[in-house]
C-alpha positions as CSV (number, residue, x, y, z in Angstrom):
1,X,6.6,-1.5,21.0
2,X,6.7,-1.5,24.5
3,X,10.2,-0.6,26.0
4,X,11.4,-3.8,26.6
5,X,13.6,-2.3,29.6
6,X,10.3,-1.6,31.6
7,X,9.4,-5.4,31.2
8,X,13.0,-6.5,32.4
9,X,12.8,-3.9,35.4
10,X,9.3,-5.3,36.3
11,X,10.4,-8.6,36.1
12,X,13.7,-8.3,38.2
13,X,11.5,-6.3,40.8
14,X,9.4,-9.1,41.5
15,X,12.1,-11.7,41.5
16,X,13.6,-9.5,44.1
17,X,10.6,-9.3,46.2
18,X,10.0,-13.1,45.8
19,X,13.6,-13.6,47.2
20,X,13.0,-11.3,49.9
21,X,9.7,-13.2,51.1
22,X,10.9,-16.7,52.2
23,X,7.4,-18.0,52.1
24,X,7.4,-17.2,48.1
25,X,10.7,-18.3,47.4
26,X,9.6,-21.7,46.2
27,X,7.1,-20.4,43.9
28,X,7.7,-20.5,40.0
29,X,7.9,-17.0,38.1
30,X,5.4,-17.1,35.2
31,X,7.0,-14.3,33.1
32,X,4.4,-14.4,30.4
33,X,1.2,-13.7,32.6
34,X,2.7,-12.4,35.8
35,X,3.0,-8.6,34.9
36,X,1.1,-6.2,32.7
37,X,3.2,-3.4,31.3
38,X,0.3,-1.4,30.5
39,X,1.6,-0.6,27.0
40,X,-0.8,0.6,24.5
41,X,0.6,1.8,21.2
42,X,-0.2,5.4,20.4
43,X,-3.0,6.0,17.7
44,X,-0.4,7.6,15.5
45,X,1.8,4.6,15.5
46,X,-1.4,2.5,14.5
47,X,-2.4,4.7,11.7
48,X,1.2,4.8,10.3
49,X,1.8,1.4,10.4
50,X,-1.8,0.6,8.7
51,X,-0.9,3.2,6.0
52,X,2.6,1.8,5.5
53,X,1.6,-1.7,5.3
54,X,-1.3,-1.2,3.2
55,X,1.2,0.9,0.9
56,X,3.5,-2.5,0.9
57,X,0.8,-4.7,-0.1
58,X,-0.2,-2.5,-2.8
59,X,3.2,-2.0,-4.2
60,X,3.6,-5.8,-4.0
61,X,0.5,-6.4,-5.7
62,X,1.4,-3.9,-8.5
63,X,4.9,-5.8,-9.0
64,X,3.0,-9.1,-9.2
65,X,0.4,-7.9,-11.3
66,X,2.8,-6.4,-13.9
67,X,5.0,-9.6,-14.0
68,X,1.7,-11.6,-14.7
69,X,0.6,-9.4,-17.3
70,X,4.2,-9.5,-19.0
71,X,3.7,-13.5,-18.7
72,X,0.3,-13.4,-20.3
73,X,1.6,-11.0,-23.1
74,X,4.5,-13.3,-24.1
75,X,2.0,-16.1,-24.0
76,X,-0.6,-14.2,-26.1
77,X,2.3,-13.4,-28.7
78,X,3.8,-16.9,-28.7
79,X,0.5,-18.6,-29.2
80,X,-0.7,-16.2,-31.9
81,X,2.4,-16.6,-33.8
82,X,2.9,-20.4,-33.6
83,X,0.8,-21.2,-36.7
84,X,2.6,-20.8,-40.0
85,X,-0.6,-20.6,-42.0
86,X,-1.7,-16.9,-42.1
87,X,-5.3,-18.0,-42.0
88,X,-4.6,-20.1,-38.8
89,X,-2.6,-17.5,-37.3
90,X,-5.5,-14.8,-37.9
91,X,-8.0,-17.2,-36.2
92,X,-5.9,-17.8,-33.3
93,X,-5.4,-14.0,-32.6
94,X,-9.0,-13.2,-33.0
95,X,-9.9,-16.2,-30.8
96,X,-7.1,-14.6,-28.1
97,X,-8.2,-11.0,-28.8
98,X,-11.8,-12.0,-28.0
99,X,-10.6,-13.5,-24.6
100,X,-8.7,-10.1,-23.8
101,X,-11.8,-8.3,-24.4
102,X,-14.3,-10.9,-22.6
103,X,-11.9,-11.1,-19.4
104,X,-11.2,-7.4,-19.3
105,X,-7.5,-7.3,-19.8
106,X,-7.5,-3.5,-20.6
107,X,-9.0,-2.8,-16.9
108,X,-6.3,-5.1,-15.4
109,X,-3.5,-3.1,-17.3
110,X,-5.2,-0.1,-16.3
111,X,-5.3,-0.8,-12.7
112,X,-1.5,-1.4,-12.2
113,X,-0.7,2.5,-12.3
114,X,-3.7,3.1,-10.1
115,X,-2.3,0.7,-7.6
116,X,1.1,2.0,-7.5
117,X,-0.1,5.7,-7.5
118,X,-2.3,4.9,-4.4
119,X,0.7,3.1,-2.9
120,X,2.7,6.2,-3.1
121,X,0.0,8.4,-1.9
122,X,-0.6,6.1,1.2
123,X,3.1,6.1,2.0
124,X,3.4,9.8,1.8
125,X,0.3,10.5,4.2
126,X,2.0,7.8,6.7
127,X,5.2,9.7,6.5
128,X,3.4,12.9,7.5
129,X,1.6,11.2,10.3
130,X,4.8,9.8,11.4
131,X,6.7,13.0,11.3
132,X,3.9,14.9,13.1
133,X,4.2,12.5,15.8
134,X,8.3,12.7,16.1
135,X,9.0,16.1,15.1
136,X,6.7,18.8,14.1
137,X,9.1,21.3,12.1
138,X,10.3,18.7,10.0
139,X,6.6,17.5,9.4
140,X,5.4,20.9,8.3
141,X,8.4,21.0,6.0
142,X,7.5,17.7,4.2
143,X,3.9,18.4,4.4
144,X,4.3,21.4,2.6
145,X,6.6,19.7,0.0
146,X,3.9,17.0,-0.3
147,X,1.0,19.3,-0.5
148,X,2.6,21.1,-3.6
149,X,3.4,17.9,-5.0
150,X,-0.2,16.7,-4.3
151,X,-1.8,20.0,-5.9
152,X,0.0,19.4,-9.1
153,X,-0.9,15.9,-9.1
154,X,-4.7,16.9,-8.7
155,X,-4.4,19.4,-11.5
156,X,-3.0,17.0,-14.0
157,X,-5.6,14.6,-12.9
158,X,-8.3,17.1,-13.7
159,X,-6.6,19.2,-16.5
160,X,-8.2,16.9,-19.1
161,X,-11.8,18.4,-18.2
162,X,-10.7,21.8,-18.3
163,X,-8.9,21.5,-21.7
164,X,-10.0,18.5,-23.8
165,X,-6.9,18.5,-25.9
166,X,-4.8,18.2,-22.7
167,X,-2.1,15.2,-23.3
168,X,-1.7,15.1,-19.4
169,X,-3.7,12.5,-17.4
170,X,-3.1,10.4,-14.4
171,X,-4.6,6.9,-13.3
172,X,-7.2,8.8,-11.3
173,X,-8.5,11.0,-14.3
174,X,-10.9,8.1,-15.2
175,X,-12.3,7.4,-11.9
176,X,-12.6,11.5,-11.2
177,X,-14.5,12.0,-14.1
178,X,-16.8,9.1,-13.3
179,X,-17.4,10.6,-9.8
180,X,-17.9,14.0,-11.1
181,X,-20.6,12.6,-13.5
182,X,-22.5,11.0,-10.7
183,X,-22.4,14.2,-8.6
184,X,-23.6,16.6,-11.6
C-alpha cells in the first residue's frame, strides 16, 4: 500500500496553494483525480501476495472438498444401507460403487492432500520472499529450515522409487513418478 500520509500531505499542500492564490480559491478540489502519488508496489510484494492468496484459495478449496466428500460418503452409506433386503442392498451398493468408479471419486479423494501440500509449499515460498524483502538474516535462517524440511519432503516423495517396499509417500509421489516416466 502507498503511505496514506503522502496522500494527505499532497492534498494539504494543494489546498494551501489554492488558498494562497485568490484566483484559484473558488475552484473545487477533486481529491480522487487531482494528484498522483506515483506509488507502485514492489515486485516482491506482488509475488508474496500472489503466493499467499493462491495458498489461501487452495486451502479453502481443500476444506470445501473434504467437507463435500464427507457429505457424499454419508449419503453413499445411508443410501446403500437403506434397503432391508440383502439382495436389494447389494444391488444398490453395486450401482453406487459403479458411480464412484465412473466419476473418478478416488481421484478427487487423492487430490485433497495434493491441494493441501501445495498450499503449504506456496505459503512457505511466499514467507521466504517476504522475509528477504524485510530482513535478510531472518530470511536466511527461515530459508535454511524450510530447505531442510523441503529436502526431507522430496526424499520421502522419491523414496518409493529407490526402495519398492518403502511405506513412505507424499501426494506428489505419483505425479513425480509419471513425470519421471515421461522423461526416461
